[in-house]
N, C-alpha and C positions, 0 to 999 in steps of 0.2 A: 210212274214205280220208281221207288228214291234210287239214285246211285250217291256212291262215295268218291272225292277227289279228294284224295291228299297231298300235302304239300309238307315238304321236306327243304326249310331255308337255314342259309349260314345264318352266324351274328350279326353280319352287315345288314342282312338280307330281311333282316326282321327288323332291324334297327329302320333301316330303307321305310318300310312296311308303315311300323308308328309312325315316323314321320309325316308319311301321304294322309296318314289317319288324320294325326294332330291340327297339319294345313290344309287340309278338304281339300289341296290339289289333284283336281280332278283329271291333268293333263300326264302327270304323273303317275298316279292312279291305271290307268290305261294303261302307259308302257311297263309296269312292272307286271300290271295280269300278261299282257302279250309275252312279253322275256318269261315267266312262269309256268303260263300254262303249253303256248306252244301244240296247242293242235290237241290237249289232253281232251280235251270238254267234249270236242268234236268224236276223238274216238268213243267218248263214254256215248255218246247220241247213238254214235254207226253199230253201239252192243256191246263196244270194247272190257 
């Protein structure tokens, strides 16, 4: 079953995400995901 997860970002966060993608910065990518998803993925898996 497919589920949606939406992320609304401020300009500074969008710029940070692009920097992470361009630099292929794995550590920063993990920190970014932890900051912005804070359990949202888990909620989806648990039926939210």
